[in-house]
C-alpha positions in Angstrom: 85.6 126.9 120.0 84.3 123.8 121.8 85.4 120.3 120.8 83.0 117.5 120.9 83.5 114.8 123.5 83.9 112.1 120.8 86.7 114.1 119.1 88.4 114.8 122.4 88.3 111.1 123.5 89.6 110.0 120.1 92.4 112.5 119.4 93.3 114.5 122.5 92.7 112.4 125.6 96.1 110.6 125.2 98.1 113.8 124.4 99.9 116.1 126.8 102.1 119.2 126.7 105.6 118.0 126.8 107.9 121.0 126.5 107.8 124.7 125.6 111.0 125.7 123.8 111.1 129.3 122.8 108.2 129.8 120.4 107.5 126.1 119.9 105.3 123.9 122.0 106.0 120.2 121.8 102.8 118.1 122.3 103.4 114.4 123.2 101.2 112.0 121.2 100.9 108.2 121.5 101.8 107.4 117.8 102.4 108.8 114.4 98.9 108.2 113.3 97.5 110.6 115.9 100.3 113.1 115.1 99.2 113.1 111.4 95.6 113.4 112.2 96.1 116.3 114.6 98.4 118.0 112.1 95.8 117.7 109.3 92.5 118.1 111.2 92.9 120.0 114.4 96.1 122.1 114.2 94.2 125.4 113.9 91.9 124.7 116.9 94.9 123.7 119.1 97.0 126.7 117.8 94.2 129.2 118.7 93.7 127.7 122.1 97.4 127.8 122.9 97.6 131.4 121.6 94.8 132.4 124.0 96.6 130.9 126.9 100.1 132.2 126.1 99.1 135.4 124.6 101.2 134.9 121.5 101.4 132.9 118.3 103.2 129.6 119.0 104.4 126.9 116.6 102.8 123.6 117.5 104.8 120.3 117.0 103.4 116.9 117.6 106.0 114.3 118.7 105.9 110.6 119.6 107.6 110.4 122.9 108.7 106.8 123.6 111.2 105.1 125.8 114.5 103.6 124.6 114.7 99.9 124.9 117.5 100.0 127.4 116.5 103.0 129.4 113.6 105.0 130.6 114.9 108.2 128.9 112.4 109.5 126.4 113.4 110.0 122.8 111.7 111.8 119.9 110.5 110.1 116.7 110.0 113.0 114.3 110.6 111.0 111.1 114.3 111.8 111.1 116.7 108.8 110.8 119.3 110.5 113.0 116.8 110.7 115.9 115.2 107.3 115.4 116.0 104.1 117.3 114.4 100.7 116.8 111.6 100.1 119.3 109.6 97.1 120.3 106.0 98.3 120.4 103.3 95.6 121.0 99.7 96.4 120.1 99.8 100.2 119.6 96.9 101.8 121.6 95.2 103.4 118.6 94.4 100.0 117.1 92.1 99.3 120.0 90.1 102.4 119.5 90.6 103.4 115.8 87.9 105.3 114.0 89.1 103.6 110.8 87.4 100.3 110.8 85.7 98.0 108.2 82.4 99.0 109.7 82.8 102.7 108.7 84.5 102.1 105.3 82.0 102.9 102.6 82.0 100.2 100.0 81.2 101.0 96.3 82.0 99.7 92.9 85.3 101.6 92.9 86.7 99.8 95.9 84.8 96.6 96.3 87.6 94.2 95.4 90.1 96.0 97.7 87.7 96.0 100.6 86.7 92.3 100.1 90.4 91.2 99.9 91.3 93.3 103.0 88.5 91.8 105.0 89.5 88.3 103.8 93.1 88.7 105.0 91.9 90.1 108.3 89.7 87.0 108.9 92.3 84.5 107.5 95.8 86.1 107.8 98.5 84.3 105.9 96.2 81.9 104.1 94.4 84.1 101.6 95.9 86.7 99.2 99.4 86.8 100.6 100.8 89.3 99.8 98.0 91.7 99.2 99.0 94.8 97.2 96.5 97.7 97.0 97.2 100.7 94.9 95.2 103.9 94.2 95.6 107.7 93.9 95.9 109.9 96.9 93.0 110.0 99.4 90.9 107.1 98.2 91.1 104.9 101.3 94.3 102.8 101.2 95.3 103.8 104.7 91.7 103.3 106.0 91.8 99.7 104.8 95.3 99.0 106.2 94.4 100.4 109.7 91.1 98.5 109.5 93.1 95.2 109.0 95.5 96.1 111.8 92.6 97.0 114.2 90.7 93.8 113.4 93.8 91.5 113.8 95.0 93.2 117.1 91.6 93.1 118.6 91.4 89.4 117.6 94.5 88.5 119.6 97.0 88.6 116.7 100.1 90.9 116.6 99.9 93.2 113.6 102.0 96.2 112.8 100.9 99.1 110.6 103.7 101.3 109.5 104.3 103.8 106.7 107.3 103.1 104.4 108.8 106.3 105.7 108.7 105.1 109.3 110.0 101.7 108.3 112.9 103.4 106.6 113.7 105.6 109.6 113.6 102.7 112.0 115.8 100.5 109.8 118.4 103.2 109.3 118.2 104.1 113.0 118.7 100.4 114.0 121.9 100.3 111.9 123.2 103.6 113.3 122.5 102.7 116.9 123.6 99.1 116.5 120.1 97.8 117.3 119.5 95.6 114.3 118.5 92.7 116.5 115.7 94.7 118.0 114.6 95.7 114.5 114.5 92.1 113.4 112.7 91.0 116.6 110.0 93.7 116.1 109.3 93.0 112.4 109.9 89.2 112.1 108.0 87.9 115.1 104.6 89.3 114.2 101.5 87.9 112.6 101.0 90.6 110.0 103.0 93.5 108.5 101.1 96.3 106.8 103.2 98.9 105.0 101.7 102.1 103.6 103.1 103.9 100.6 105.8 101.4 99.6 106.9 103.7 96.8 108.7 105.8 99.4 111.5 103.3 99.6 112.2 103.6 95.8 115.8 104.4 95.2 116.7 103.6 98.9 118.9 100.5 98.3 119.7 99.9 102.0 116.0 100.0 103.1 115.0 97.8 100.2 117.5 95.2 101.4 116.0 95.4 104.9 112.4 95.1 103.5 113.3 92.2 101.2 114.7 90.1 104.0 111.8 91.0 106.3 109.3 90.1 103.6 111.0 86.8 103.0 111.1 85.9 106.7 107.4 86.6 107.2 106.2 85.1 103.9 108.1 81.8 104.6 106.4 81.7 108.0 103.0 82.2 106.4 102.6 85.5 108.0 100.3 88.1 106.3 101.8 91.0 104.3 99.8 93.9 103.0 101.4 96.7 101.0 99.9 99.8 99.5 101.2 102.2 96.8 100.1 105.2 94.8 100.9 103.3 91.6 100.7 99.7 90.1 103.5 97.2 90.7 104.5 97.5 87.1 105.2 101.2 87.6 107.4 100.7 90.6 110.4 100.3 88.3 112.8 102.0 90.8 112.3 99.1 93.3 114.4 96.1 92.9 112.9 93.5 90.6 113.1 90.8 93.3 110.7 92.9 95.4 108.2 93.8 92.7 108.1 90.2 91.6 107.1 89.1 95.1 104.5 91.9 95.4 103.0 90.9 92.0 102.9 87.3 93.1 99.9 87.9 95.4 96.6 89.6 94.8 96.8 93.1 93.3 93.7 95.3 93.8 93.2 98.9 92.7 90.9 101.6 94.0 89.3 104.2 91.8 87.7 107.6 92.6 84.2 106.9 94.1 81.0 107.6 92.1 78.4 110.1 93.3 76.4 107.6 95.4 79.5 106.5 97.3 80.6 110.0 97.8 77.2 110.9 99.2 77.3 107.9 101.5 80.7 108.9 102.8 79.5 112.4 103.6 76.4 111.1 105.4 78.5 108.6 107.5 81.0 111.4 108.4 78.4 113.9 109.4 76.6 111.3 111.5 79.8 110.4 113.2 80.5 114.1 114.0 77.0 114.5 115.3 76.3 117.4 113.0 73.0 118.2 111.3 74.0 118.9 107.7 71.1 119.4 105.3 70.7 116.7 102.6 70.9 119.4 99.8 74.3 120.5 101.2 75.6 116.9 101.3 74.4 116.4 97.7 76.1 119.6 96.6 79.4 118.6 98.1 79.2 115.1 96.7 78.6 116.5 93.2 81.2 119.2 93.3 84.1 117.4 95.0 85.0 114.4 92.8 88.7 114.0 93.1 89.2 111.8 96.2 87.8 111.0 99.6 90.3 113.2 101.4 89.1 116.3 99.6 85.5 115.3 100.1 85.9 114.9 103.9 88.0 118.1 103.9 85.2 120.1 102.3 82.7 118.8 104.9 85.1 119.6 107.7 85.4 123.1 106.3 81.6 123.6 106.1 81.1 122.3 109.7 83.9 124.5 111.0 82.5 127.5 109.3 79.1 126.9 110.8 80.6 126.4 114.3 82.8 129.5 114.1 79.8 131.6 113.0 77.5 129.8 115.4 74.9 129.6 112.6 73.1 126.8 110.8 74.3 125.4 107.6 72.5 126.5 104.4 73.1 125.6 100.8 73.5 129.2 99.8 76.2 129.8 102.3 78.0 126.6 101.3 78.0 127.5 97.6 79.7 130.8 98.5 82.1 129.2 101.0 83.3 126.4 98.7 83.1 128.5 95.6 82.2 127.3 92.1 85.7 128.2 90.9 87.3 125.9 93.5 85.1 123.0 92.7 85.5 123.4 88.9 89.3 123.7 89.2 89.9 120.5 91.2 90.1 118.5 88.0 92.6 120.9 86.4 96.4 120.8 86.6 97.5 123.9 88.6 101.2 124.6 88.8 103.1 126.1 91.7 104.3 128.8 89.4 100.8 129.8 88.4 99.6 129.9 92.0 102.5 132.1 93.2 102.1 134.4 90.1 98.3 134.8 90.8 99.0 135.6 94.5 101.7 138.1 93.5 99.4 139.8 90.9 96.5 140.1 93.3 98.4 141.5 96.3 101.0 143.5 94.3 103.9 141.6 96.0 106.8 140.5 93.8 107.2 136.7 93.5 110.8 136.9 94.8 109.5 138.6 97.9 106.9 135.9 98.4 109.7 133.3 98.2 112.1 135.5 100.2 112.5 136.2 103.9 110.7 139.6 104.1 108.6 140.1 107.2 106.4 143.0 106.2 102.7 142.4 107.0 101.5 142.2 103.5 104.4 140.1 102.4 103.8 137.5 105.2 100.1 137.5 104.3 100.8 136.9 100.6 103.2 134.1 101.5 100.7 132.4 103.7 98.0 132.7 101.1 100.4 131.1 98.6 101.0 128.3 101.1 97.3 127.7 101.5 96.5 127.7 97.8 99.5 125.5 96.9 98.3 123.0 99.4 94.6 123.2 98.4 95.0 123.5 94.6 97.9 121.2 93.9 99.1 117.8 95.1 102.2 119.2 96.7 103.2 118.2 100.2 103.9 120.7 102.9 107.6 119.8 102.6 107.6 120.4 98.8 105.8 123.7 99.2 108.4 124.8 101.8 111.2 124.1 99.3 109.4 126.1 96.6 108.9 129.0 99.0 112.5 129.6 99.8 113.5 126.4 101.6 111.1 126.8 104.5 110.4 123.7 106.7 107.3 121.6 107.0 105.9 123.2 110.2 106.2 126.7 108.9 104.1 125.9 105.8 101.6 123.9 107.9 101.2 126.8 110.2 100.8 129.3 107.3 98.2 127.0 105.7 96.2 126.6 109.0 96.3 130.4 109.7 94.7 131.2 106.4 92.2 128.3 106.8 91.0 129.8 110.0 91.1 133.5 108.9 89.0 133.0 105.7 86.2 131.6 107.9 86.3 134.8 110.0 87.5 137.5 107.7 85.2 138.2 104.7 87.8 140.4 103.1 90.5 137.7 103.1 88.0 135.1 102.0 87.1 137.3 99.0 90.8 137.7 98.2 91.2 133.9 98.1 88.1 133.5 95.9 89.4 136.2 93.5 92.8 134.5 93.2 91.0 131.2 92.5 88.9 132.8 89.8 92.1 134.3 88.3 93.7 130.8 88.3 90.6 129.3 86.7 90.8 131.8 83.9 94.3 130.7 83.0 93.5 127.0 82.5 
């Protein structure tokens, strides 16, 4: 499958093969943002390309390879505290060429306040709405706004750092472990703006909360901009220390709601134009009406349709899309599907016991059933890859990701497997 020049320039031009260890290929990426996007959007394409070259299935791992402050020896940053050291990184490269900007953020009634506030702090950091706290459900654009602010500020000559709460935690713990707290303070207290995504991640982590509190105070007293996002309101972050929640509530709090039909349609039109794909208007309207949960699902459905068309080398028609997406899938997105129900439905369809799906058996049908379960657990629930791995016998994140991507590709090529997945979805719909 060919990759468009724009996609290659944005996501792959700054990557390289770093090391082949057994059945795992480590690909070097410039930052965690690119690693996440390659994991979510292009894993299957890269995996198939590597399989064609090596002649075998290979586990792909994306790793940020950076240099230690005091040496040129590369280290890995795979979100594990034991492997993380504090690093001074000025102006991450992706901010200079980020596809997430204010220009391509679709504004509607559901996100108007959050967008206006974000643009205001980007234009006047430290003087308006400080701190800014944005909260919403999953996939509604919080990260888009944060990276837009970071891109705007860094391109304007300011020094802004965008970081997830998980990354902040790993760096803080690593700085203590490796006796590099001075480097950590230098990185986070001598900047113009700090943008932290998913602050709820530090809930219950007393040591990290202490580090965040002092960092917050130092920046706030220096009139530096702070923007924080969460998946819940400040009032619901009761596991965080009160001194932190009170400071977050002291600024502007803006929420984001699921977008209405008109905004969903505009998002699909923007994305299809960016991907330079000719998607018929009736298809875009169908997707906008059927996928209502969040922007991530909406864009994912469009990616799926475009990938299907490219794999089949055929034009996109409404009839094909209704079959591909499936009425059952669209209807069920608003229902609560449990992991037990998914595994039970897969077990019943394939005739494989649930304990075998969760077990270590390597028979062909057992592996297929397990991978279909991984796929459906990811698509039909809000479970993360890590959580799914724990449910399926303690498997790791990369194993579940690989299983999900394998099924994602196969159902676009194998009508029999696609029908199996549709039947399982129908079975699930009948139970709710």
